DODRENDO-199341 format. One line per field, with one value per residue (C-alpha): x, y, z; chain; residue in one letter. Coordinates in nm, 3 decimals, decimal comma. Layout:
// residues N
u <- [X|...];
v <- [Y|...];
w <- [Z|...];
chain <- [A|...];
res <- [A|...];
// end
This chain:
// residues 299
u <- [1,248|1,464|1,814|1,722|1,440|1,659|1,930|1,672|1,512|1,847|1,965|1,647|1,679|2,044|1,955|1,683|1,916|2,171|1,905|1,740|2,005|1,873|1,503|1,506|1,614|1,353|1,276|1,286|1,196|0,827|0,692|0,606|0,290|0,010|0,050|-0,197|-0,132|-0,395|-0,364|-0,196|0,025|0,331|0,231|0,510|0,772|0,575|0,373|0,001|-0,097|-0,262|-0,112|0,237|0,172|0,075|0,384|0,608|0,450|0,514|0,878|0,919|0,769|0,393|0,178|-0,168|-0,358|-0,681|-0,885|-1,158|-1,323|-1,278|-1,644|-1,605|-1,349|-1,465|-1,531|-1,254|-1,003|-1,132|-1,076|-0,725|-0,641|-0,775|-0,585|-0,261|-0,310|-0,376|-0,096|0,151|0,014|-0,108|-0,437|-0,697|-0,857|-1,136|-1,333|-1,640|-1,981|-2,201|-2,094|-2,241|-2,124|-2,448|-2,739|-2,861|-2,881|-2,836|-2,941|-3,257|-3,566|-3,620|-3,729|-3,590|-3,247|-3,235|-3,345|-3,073|-2,820|-2,944|-2,921|-2,557|-2,485|-2,618|-2,408|-2,100|-2,124|-2,043|-1,749|-1,615|-1,634|-1,454|-1,176|-1,155|-1,201|-1,425|-1,413|-1,644|-1,633|-1,970|-1,999|-2,296|-2,369|-2,474|-2,647|-3,018|-3,024|-3,401|-3,396|-3,275|-2,950|-3,112|-3,361|-3,076|-2,896|-3,210|-3,247|-2,884|-2,905|-3,213|-3,042|-2,715|-2,901|-3,049|-2,702|-2,564|-2,836|-2,713|-2,345|-2,356|-2,435|-2,126|-1,891|-1,842|-1,763|-1,883|-1,658|-1,781|-1,544|-1,581|-1,482|-1,357|-1,583|-1,313|-1,103|-1,235|-1,599|-1,831|-2,186|-2,124|-2,336|-2,060|-1,795|-1,653|-1,528|-1,762|-2,053|-1,926|-1,878|-2,236|-2,364|-2,158|-2,274|-2,638|-2,626|-2,443|-2,327|-1,991|-2,054|-2,056|-1,727|-1,538|-1,279|-1,032|-0,862|-0,588|-0,590|-0,959|-0,951|-0,653|-0,827|-1,173|-1,088|-0,722|-0,652|-0,559|-0,426|-0,667|-0,957|-0,821|-0,792|-1,143|-1,313|-1,068|-1,326|-1,523|-1,234|-1,232|-0,992|-0,727|-0,615|-0,316|-0,238|-0,057|-0,181|-0,169|-0,208|-0,314|0,036|0,260|0,351|0,649|0,570|0,325|0,243|0,137|0,397|0,354|0,637|0,459|0,118|0,229|0,399|0,097|-0,163|0,062|0,102|-0,276|-0,305|-0,417|-0,288|-0,521|-0,496|-0,340|-0,445|-0,231|-0,511|-0,311|-0,104|0,263|0,432|0,656|0,574|0,685|0,896|1,095|0,768|0,676|1,007|0,968|0,645|0,824|1,104|0,849|0,690|1,030|1,095|0,775|0,758|0,828|1,187];
v <- [0,059|0,079|0,221|0,554|0,621|0,511|0,757|1,033|0,967|0,939|1,266|1,445|1,313|1,417|1,767|1,799|1,676|1,941|2,214|2,105|1,955|1,782|1,787|1,493|1,269|1,033|1,023|1,398|1,517|1,572|1,923|2,078|2,230|2,006|2,095|1,886|1,838|1,771|1,512|1,653|1,908|1,677|1,444|1,550|1,427|1,158|1,013|1,018|0,728|0,878|0,616|0,693|1,063|1,001|0,787|1,046|1,314|1,109|1,050|1,427|1,525|1,559|1,395|1,493|1,491|1,626|1,577|1,822|1,604|1,275|1,175|1,149|0,869|0,504|0,364|0,108|0,387|0,587|0,282|0,234|0,598|0,574|0,253|0,409|0,723|0,523|0,274|0,561|0,725|1,028|1,219|1,290|1,634|1,786|1,665|1,824|1,678|1,909|2,162|2,374|2,678|2,705|2,691|2,896|2,602|2,764|3,122|3,024|2,839|2,581|2,271|2,023|2,190|2,200|1,838|1,738|1,913|1,724|1,396|1,465|1,571|1,240|1,051|1,248|1,101|0,757|0,893|1,063|0,736|0,559|0,817|0,839|1,215|1,452|1,743|1,793|2,100|2,205|2,483|2,718|2,778|3,094|3,397|3,428|3,757|3,799|3,793|4,062|3,971|3,927|3,673|3,482|3,471|3,344|3,069|2,968|2,958|2,735|2,482|2,494|2,413|2,106|2,000|2,052|1,822|1,553|1,591|1,646|1,283|1,172|1,439|1,572|1,937|2,111|2,394|2,664|2,865|3,224|3,246|3,563|3,729|3,946|3,681|3,327|3,296|3,587|3,533|3,299|3,350|3,321|3,580|3,724|3,603|3,834|3,674|3,325|3,427|3,556|3,225|3,019|3,227|3,205|2,826|2,802|2,442|2,270|2,106|2,437|2,623|2,843|2,737|3,028|3,023|3,288|3,312|3,400|3,630|3,826|3,895|3,973|4,152|4,171|4,258|3,894|3,852|4,083|3,914|3,570|3,675|3,819|3,504|3,254|3,095|2,980|2,863|2,490|2,462|2,664|2,652|2,820|2,972|3,284|3,560|3,653|3,320|3,086|2,945|2,818|3,038|3,272|3,300|3,588|3,884|3,723|3,715|3,345|3,305|3,570|3,408|3,061|3,190|3,404|3,130|2,891|3,147|3,190|2,822|2,670|2,313|2,162|2,118|2,370|2,257|2,314|2,461|2,595|2,518|2,572|2,888|2,681|2,380|2,020|1,843|2,159|2,332|2,050|2,085|2,462|2,394|2,156|2,408|2,681|2,473|2,394|2,768|2,864|2,571|2,658|2,617];
w <- [-1,467|-1,780|-1,772|-1,933|-1,684|-1,393|-1,494|-1,541|-1,199|-1,024|-1,176|-1,068|-0,712|-0,698|-0,817|-0,555|-0,282|-0,379|-0,378|-0,053|0,176|0,489|0,390|0,152|0,437|0,578|0,951|0,993|1,345|1,412|1,383|1,717|1,571|1,441|1,073|0,872|0,498|0,233|-0,042|-0,351|-0,183|-0,194|-0,478|-0,716|-0,470|-0,282|-0,571|-0,645|-0,421|-0,108|0,122|-0,008|0,051|0,413|0,473|0,309|0,527|0,840|0,742|0,705|1,037|0,991|1,255|1,126|0,798|0,651|0,335|0,245|-0,021|0,163|0,130|-0,250|-0,204|-0,196|0,150|0,104|0,042|0,339|0,556|0,419|0,484|0,837|0,909|0,781|0,990|1,305|1,247|1,221|1,536|1,342|1,374|1,109|1,103|0,900|0,603|0,447|0,526|0,318|0,057|-0,218|-0,411|-0,609|-0,362|-0,065|0,172|0,515|0,435|0,248|0,360|0,088|0,275|0,023|0,026|0,404|0,439|0,193|0,416|0,722|0,531|0,442|0,799|0,932|0,678|0,782|1,134|0,996|0,798|1,110|1,300|1,017|1,022|1,401|1,389|1,583|1,334|1,037|0,814|0,668|0,409|0,451|0,082|-0,098|0,040|-0,036|-0,226|-0,196|0,184|0,427|0,601|0,942|0,805|0,642|0,975|1,148|0,889|0,932|1,311|1,298|1,068|1,262|1,584|1,419|1,307|1,657|1,788|1,546|1,633|2,009|2,110|1,917|2,053|1,700|1,635|1,320|1,202|0,963|0,745|0,635|0,267|0,102|-0,154|-0,313|-0,489|-0,462|-0,357|-0,437|-0,324|-0,032|0,279|0,538|0,452|0,775|1,111|1,309|1,121|1,205|1,567|1,586|1,446|1,690|1,986|1,873|1,842|2,176|2,142|2,200|1,863|1,670|1,616|1,370|1,114|1,104|0,762|0,764|0,385|0,363|0,665|0,533|0,201|0,334|0,659|0,758|1,123|1,170|1,521|1,708|1,526|1,616|1,981|1,998|1,869|2,016|2,247|1,941|1,721|1,656|1,362|1,179|0,817|0,659|0,321|0,206|-0,018|-0,299|-0,473|-0,190|-0,158|0,119|0,419|0,366|-0,009|0,038|0,258|0,588|0,865|0,940|1,193|1,399|1,339|1,449|1,762|1,847|1,820|2,013|2,291|2,290|2,375|2,045|2,009|1,750|1,371|1,135|0,789|0,481|0,269|-0,024|-0,332|-0,408|-0,531|-0,760|-0,980|-0,953|-0,693|-0,626|-0,536|-0,298|-0,121|-0,100|0,091|0,326|0,372|0,454|0,731|0,880|0,881|1,064|1,308|1,668|1,767];
chain <- [A|A|A|A|A|A|A|A|A|A|A|A|A|A|A|A|A|A|A|A|A|A|A|A|A|A|A|A|A|A|A|A|A|A|A|A|A|A|A|A|A|A|A|A|A|A|A|A|A|A|A|A|A|A|A|A|A|A|A|A|A|A|A|A|A|A|A|A|A|A|A|A|A|A|A|A|A|A|A|A|A|A|A|A|A|A|A|A|A|A|A|A|A|A|A|A|A|A|A|A|A|A|A|A|A|A|A|A|A|A|A|A|A|A|A|A|A|A|A|A|A|A|A|A|A|A|A|A|A|A|A|A|A|A|A|A|A|A|A|A|A|A|A|A|A|A|A|A|A|A|A|A|A|A|A|A|A|A|A|A|A|A|A|A|A|A|A|A|A|A|A|A|A|A|A|A|A|A|A|A|A|A|A|A|A|A|A|A|A|A|A|A|A|A|A|A|A|A|A|A|A|A|A|A|A|A|A|A|A|A|A|A|A|A|A|A|A|A|A|A|A|A|A|A|A|A|A|A|A|A|A|A|A|A|A|A|A|A|A|A|A|A|A|A|A|A|A|A|A|A|A|A|A|A|A|A|A|A|A|A|A|A|A|A|A|A|A|A|A|A|A|A|A|A|A|A|A|A|A|A|A|A|A|A|A|A|A|A|A|A|A|A|A|A|A|A|A|A|A];
res <- [X|X|X|X|X|X|X|X|X|X|X|X|X|X|X|X|X|X|X|X|X|X|X|X|X|X|X|X|X|X|X|X|X|X|X|X|X|X|X|X|X|X|X|X|X|X|X|X|X|X|X|X|X|X|X|X|X|X|X|X|X|X|X|X|X|X|X|X|X|X|X|X|X|X|X|X|X|X|X|X|X|X|X|X|X|X|X|X|X|X|X|X|X|X|X|X|X|X|X|X|X|X|X|X|X|X|X|X|X|X|X|X|X|X|X|X|X|X|X|X|X|X|X|X|X|X|X|X|X|X|X|X|X|X|X|X|X|X|X|X|X|X|X|X|X|X|X|X|X|X|X|X|X|X|X|X|X|X|X|X|X|X|X|X|X|X|X|X|X|X|X|X|X|X|X|X|X|X|X|X|X|X|X|X|X|X|X|X|X|X|X|X|X|X|X|X|X|X|X|X|X|X|X|X|X|X|X|X|X|X|X|X|X|X|X|X|X|X|X|X|X|X|X|X|X|X|X|X|X|X|X|X|X|X|X|X|X|X|X|X|X|X|X|X|X|X|X|X|X|X|X|X|X|X|X|X|X|X|X|X|X|X|X|X|X|X|X|X|X|X|X|X|X|X|X|X|X|X|X|X|X|X|X|X|X|X|X|X|X|X|X|X|X|X|X|X|X|X|X];
// end
């Protein structure tokens, strides 16, 4: 590094340290809650290398990680990520096995589309083994506009049962996420938590659960905590994000200190994925995210 860049970097670090005392220190205490960052959320402060991001996360208290689009990474990098996670004594959460925002895979009855889903599901088992995780997130695709809702539900249940049969022998749990239609994902088949709950109950398998994303549920439905309580027996994963803007907790309208305490008191001890961006740009934005999670962690 030349002298000019060294001075520039040192000055930036000094400014950050003055703005965020105590949270630029390495070896921060572990979070009590299993907050699980995604790659990219801290890259302005930790660097773009995924291994560096994991190590930075560990140094600042995170003991879990997730990566939605993991399957698009080369196998060698997946293995390196997994080895790093395990060496640090961390846990790896969800990744996506099958995903589409353009086709009616679960709600429709096109045989080729459904067979393609099953192929990806089978492939996801090997990725899960590689990552030493038991959670796979599968996206249920678009609604089939030409079919009545009840027929779409029947189609989805039939395919979900076939997926459960694939996952059960491996102890893997598929989680399905309701996605809001009002801001981010119009036209998706799975839009509400009651719908997801009905699907999970119809499949009736320990390998079929709900991903409860507080960001999506707040936009589409609201009534967060009573809804969480009602479907709690079928919740397999939680993701966090504030609205408006899909940003870090405390930057929007959701009372996240109350949410975290409530779901802890309910008995939930599994992953809470950081499924959001930052309300501010750059390294300062990254540290605002870290500061927010320190603020909402259980004391």
